[in-house]
C-alpha positions as CSV (number, residue, x, y, z in Angstrom):
1,M,0.0,0.0,0.0
2,G,1.5,3.3,-1.0
3,R,2.2,6.3,1.2
4,G,2.4,9.1,-1.4
5,R,2.0,12.7,-0.3
6,D,-1.2,14.4,-1.2
7,N,-0.1,18.1,-1.1
8,P,3.0,20.3,-0.9
9,F,2.6,20.7,2.8
10,D,3.2,17.0,3.3
11,G,6.5,17.5,1.5
12,L,7.4,20.4,3.8
13,A,6.6,18.3,6.8
14,A,9.1,15.7,5.6
15,L,11.9,18.2,5.6
16,P,13.7,19.6,8.7
17,W,11.2,21.8,10.6
18,P,13.1,25.1,10.2
19,V,12.8,24.7,6.4
20,A,9.0,24.8,6.5
21,L,9.0,27.8,8.8
22,V,11.4,29.8,6.6
23,V,9.3,28.9,3.5
24,G,6.2,30.2,5.4
25,L,7.9,33.5,6.3
26,L,9.3,34.1,2.9
27,G,5.9,33.3,1.3
28,Y,4.1,35.6,3.6
29,A,6.4,38.5,2.8
30,A,6.1,37.8,-0.9
31,I,2.3,37.6,-0.9
32,R,1.7,40.4,1.6
33,H,4.2,42.9,0.4
34,G,6.1,41.7,-2.7
35,V,3.2,41.1,-5.0
36,P,1.5,44.5,-4.3
37,A,4.8,46.3,-4.7
38,Y,5.4,44.7,-8.0
39,V,1.8,45.4,-9.3
40,A,2.1,49.0,-8.2
41,R,4.9,49.6,-10.7
42,L,2.8,48.4,-13.6
43,D,0.8,50.6,-15.8
44,G,-2.9,50.4,-16.6
45,P,-6.1,50.7,-14.7
46,L,-6.2,47.0,-13.8
47,A,-2.8,47.2,-12.1
48,Q,-3.7,50.3,-10.2
49,A,-6.9,48.7,-9.0
50,L,-5.1,45.7,-7.8
51,A,-2.5,47.9,-6.0
52,M,-5.3,49.7,-4.2
53,Q,-6.7,46.4,-3.0
54,R,-3.4,45.2,-1.5
55,D,-5.0,44.4,1.8
56,A,-7.1,41.8,0.1
57,L,-4.0,39.6,-0.1
58,A,-3.4,39.6,3.6
59,P,-5.7,36.7,4.4
60,I,-4.0,34.6,1.7
61,A,-0.6,35.5,3.1
62,W,-1.7,34.6,6.7
63,L,-3.2,31.3,5.4
64,F,0.0,30.4,3.7
65,L,2.1,31.2,6.8
66,G,-0.3,29.2,8.9
67,G,-0.1,26.2,6.7
68,C,3.7,26.2,6.7
69,S,3.7,26.7,10.5
70,I,1.6,23.6,10.9
71,A,3.9,21.7,8.5
72,S,6.9,22.9,10.6
73,L,5.3,21.7,13.8
74,A,4.5,18.3,12.2
75,A,8.1,18.0,11.1
76,F,9.3,18.8,14.6
77,V,7.0,16.3,16.2
78,R,8.0,13.6,13.7
79,A,11.7,14.3,14.2
80,R,11.4,14.1,18.0
81,R,9.4,10.9,17.8
82,R,12.1,9.3,15.6
83,R,14.8,10.3,18.0
84,R,13.0,8.9,21.0
85,L,12.2,5.7,19.0
86,L,15.9,5.1,18.2
87,D,17.1,6.0,21.8
88,A,14.6,3.5,23.2
89,C,15.8,0.5,21.1
90,T,18.7,-1.0,23.1
91,Q,18.0,-4.7,22.5
92,L,17.0,-6.7,19.4
93,D,13.7,-7.6,21.1
94,H,12.8,-3.9,21.3
95,V,13.3,-3.6,17.5
96,A,11.3,-6.8,16.8
97,A,8.4,-5.4,18.8
98,L,8.0,-2.4,16.5
99,G,5.3,-2.2,13.8
100,W,6.6,-2.0,10.2
101,R,6.1,1.7,9.9
102,D,8.1,2.4,13.1
103,F,10.7,-0.1,11.9
104,E,11.2,2.0,8.7
105,R,11.4,5.2,10.8
106,L,14.0,3.5,13.1
107,V,16.2,2.5,10.1
108,G,15.8,6.0,8.6
109,E,16.8,7.7,11.9
110,A,19.9,5.5,12.2
111,F,21.1,6.5,8.8
112,R,20.1,10.2,9.5
113,R,22.4,10.3,12.5
114,Q,25.2,9.0,10.3
115,G,24.9,12.2,8.2
116,Y,22.6,10.9,5.4
117,G,19.8,12.9,3.9
118,I,16.7,10.8,4.0
119,E,14.0,10.8,1.4
120,E,10.8,8.8,2.3
121,T,9.8,7.8,-1.1
122,G,6.3,6.5,-0.5
123,L,7.0,3.6,-2.8
124,G,7.1,1.0,-0.1
125,G,4.6,-0.4,2.3
126,A,3.9,-3.3,4.5
127,D,5.0,-5.7,1.8
128,G,8.2,-4.0,0.9
129,G,9.5,-1.8,-2.0
130,I,11.8,1.2,-1.9
131,D,11.2,2.7,1.6
132,L,14.0,5.2,1.7
133,I,16.5,6.9,-0.5
134,L,19.7,8.0,1.1
135,H,21.7,11.0,-0.1
136,K,25.3,11.7,0.9
137,G,28.3,13.0,-1.0
138,G,26.3,13.1,-4.3
139,Q,25.5,9.4,-4.0
140,R,22.0,7.9,-3.9
141,T,21.3,4.6,-2.0
142,L,18.0,2.7,-2.2
143,V,16.9,1.2,1.1
144,Q,14.3,-1.5,1.7
145,C,13.1,-2.4,5.2
146,K,11.9,-5.9,6.0
147,Q,10.7,-6.5,9.6
148,W,10.2,-10.2,9.0
149,R,11.0,-11.8,12.4
150,R,10.8,-15.5,11.4
151,R,11.5,-15.3,7.6
152,Q,14.7,-14.8,5.7
153,V,14.7,-12.5,2.7
154,P,14.9,-14.6,-0.5
155,V,17.2,-14.0,-3.4
156,G,14.3,-12.7,-5.5
157,V,13.9,-9.6,-3.3
158,V,17.6,-8.8,-3.5
159,R,17.6,-9.3,-7.3
160,E,14.6,-7.0,-7.6
161,M,16.2,-4.2,-5.6
162,Y,19.4,-4.6,-7.6
163,G,17.4,-4.2,-10.8
164,L,16.1,-0.8,-9.6
165,L,19.5,0.8,-9.4
166,A,19.7,2.1,-13.0
167,H,16.0,3.1,-13.0
168,H,16.4,5.4,-10.0
169,R,20.0,6.4,-10.9
170,A,21.3,5.1,-7.6
171,Q,24.7,3.8,-6.8
172,A,24.0,1.2,-4.1
173,V,21.3,-0.8,-2.4
174,R,20.8,-1.6,1.3
175,I,18.3,-4.0,2.7
176,A,17.6,-4.2,6.4
177,A,15.9,-7.4,7.5
178,L,15.5,-8.6,11.1
179,G,15.3,-12.3,10.1
180,G,18.4,-12.2,7.9
181,F,18.9,-13.5,4.4
182,T,19.0,-16.8,2.6
183,R,22.3,-18.2,1.3
184,D,21.2,-17.6,-2.2
185,A,20.5,-14.0,-1.4
186,A,23.9,-13.5,0.3
187,R,25.6,-15.2,-2.6
188,F,23.9,-13.0,-5.2
189,A,24.9,-9.8,-3.2
190,Q,28.6,-10.7,-3.3
191,G,30.6,-8.4,-5.5
192,K,27.7,-6.0,-6.1
193,P,26.9,-2.6,-4.5
194,I,24.4,-4.4,-2.1
195,D,24.6,-4.2,1.6
196,L,22.6,-6.8,3.5
197,I,21.8,-5.7,7.1
198,D,20.5,-8.4,9.3
199,G,19.1,-8.0,12.9
200,P,22.4,-8.1,14.8
201,T,24.1,-5.8,12.3
202,L,21.2,-3.3,12.5
203,L,21.4,-3.4,16.3
204,A,25.1,-2.7,16.2
205,M,24.5,0.3,14.0
206,I,21.8,1.6,16.3
207,R,24.1,1.3,19.3
208,S,26.9,3.0,17.5
209,V,24.9,6.1,16.7
210,Q,23.5,6.1,20.3
211,A,27.0,6.1,21.7
212,A,28.0,8.8,19.3
213,E,25.1,11.1,20.4
214,P,24.0,10.3,23.9
215,S,20.5,11.5,24.8
216,R,20.0,14.4,27.2
217,A,18.5,12.1,29.8
218,D,21.9,10.4,30.2
219,T,23.8,13.6,31.3
220,R,21.4,16.3,32.4
221,D,21.1,14.9,35.9
222,A,24.6,13.5,36.2
223,P,26.4,14.5,39.4
224,V,29.4,16.8,39.1
225,V,32.6,15.3,40.6
226,S,36.0,17.0,41.1
227,Q,37.8,15.4,38.2
228,P,39.4,17.1,35.1
229,T,37.4,17.0,31.9
230,G,38.7,14.4,29.5
231,P,37.9,11.4,27.4
232,V,36.3,8.2,28.8
233,E,38.7,6.3,30.8
234,H,38.6,3.3,33.1
235,D,39.7,3.7,36.7
236,P,40.8,0.8,38.9
237,D,39.0,2.4,41.9
238,P,36.2,4.7,40.9
239,G,34.5,4.3,44.2
240,H,37.4,5.7,46.1
241,Q,37.6,8.9,44.0
242,A,33.9,9.5,43.4
243,G,32.7,8.6,46.8
244,A,30.6,5.7,45.4
245,S,30.8,2.0,45.0
246,T,32.9,0.5,42.2
247,D,29.9,-1.1,40.5
248,C,27.1,0.1,38.4
249,P,23.9,0.5,40.6
250,R,21.8,-1.0,37.8
251,C,23.8,-3.9,36.4
252,G,26.9,-4.3,38.6
253,A,29.4,-3.6,35.8
254,T,32.5,-1.5,36.3
255,M,32.0,2.3,36.2
256,V,34.0,4.5,33.9
257,R,34.5,8.3,34.0
258,R,32.6,10.3,31.3
259,A,32.4,14.0,30.4
260,N,29.2,15.9,29.8
261,R,29.6,17.5,26.3
262,R,27.6,20.6,27.1
263,T,28.9,21.5,30.6
264,G,32.3,19.8,30.7
265,A,31.4,18.2,34.0
266,T,32.5,14.6,34.6
267,F,30.5,11.8,36.1
268,W,30.7,8.0,36.5
269,G,28.8,6.0,33.9
270,C,28.3,2.3,33.3
271,S,30.9,0.7,31.0
272,G,28.0,-1.2,29.4
273,Y,26.5,1.9,27.9
274,P,24.3,2.1,25.9
275,A,22.9,-1.3,26.9
276,C,22.9,0.0,30.5
277,R,22.5,3.7,31.4
278,G,23.4,3.7,35.0
279,T,25.3,6.7,36.4
280,R,26.7,8.1,39.7
C-alpha cells in the first residue's frame, strides 16, 4: 500500500522543521508585500486597481504562513518521535516489537544520524519496496526495510532491488531485515553494491549512533565530581575517587569516567552503555 504525499505541505513536513518555517515567512512576505509592490509599478487601470486592494492579499498570506507553520510543527514532532524511537531501542527484542512503519522510521533515523539525507519515497509499504533513498556525497542509495521476524529475505527480493539501481539512478542498495537473508541472497549480493543488514548488524549500527550522540537524559542529571574533563577512561577504583561503589547501581558492571559534552562536568557511567545507562 503506497504512502504518497497528497499536497506540498506533506512534502514540507518531511523536511527539517526550520525549512517549512522559513518557507512560510518568505511566502508571507512575498504575498503580503512583494506582489502588491510589483503590481504598483505596472501601468494600466487594472494594475492600479489591484494595487489599491493590496490588503485583500493579507488573508491569503496569513493562510500560507499558517499552513507552513503547521507543517513545521508536524516535522518537529516527527523528528522528536524518531529520535525517541531510536534511543529506546537498546535490544533486538525492542526492535522486533515495533510495527513495520516504526521499523522504517528507526532505520531511517539510524542513517540520518550518520549524516545521510533521508527521502521517504512512499514507494514501499507493509509488503516492501523502496522505503528510503539516502543522499550523501552526491551518491544515492536505495533502502528496503523488512521487519520479518521469522522469515529470511529470499534472493528474489535482493535481485529486484538490484534491478532498480539504474532506473532510480542510484549507486547502491541496502536491505535491512531482522530475520536475515537466505544463502542464495547472500551469494547474489557478493561483488555487487548491495549491503545486507541483518538484525544483529542493525542493532550494532543503532548502538553505534546512540553512543556517538548520547541522549540528554543520560547527562542532564549526572552529578558533578571533582575530576578534570577528558575522554572516557577506566579507573581501577572509581568508588574511592567519586565517593561511590565501584559497581554500576543497575547492572553491577565497572563504572567509567565520562564527560558531559555541554557543561564539561564529569561523572561516573556504566561501562556497558548504551545497553545500561546507570550513572553516579
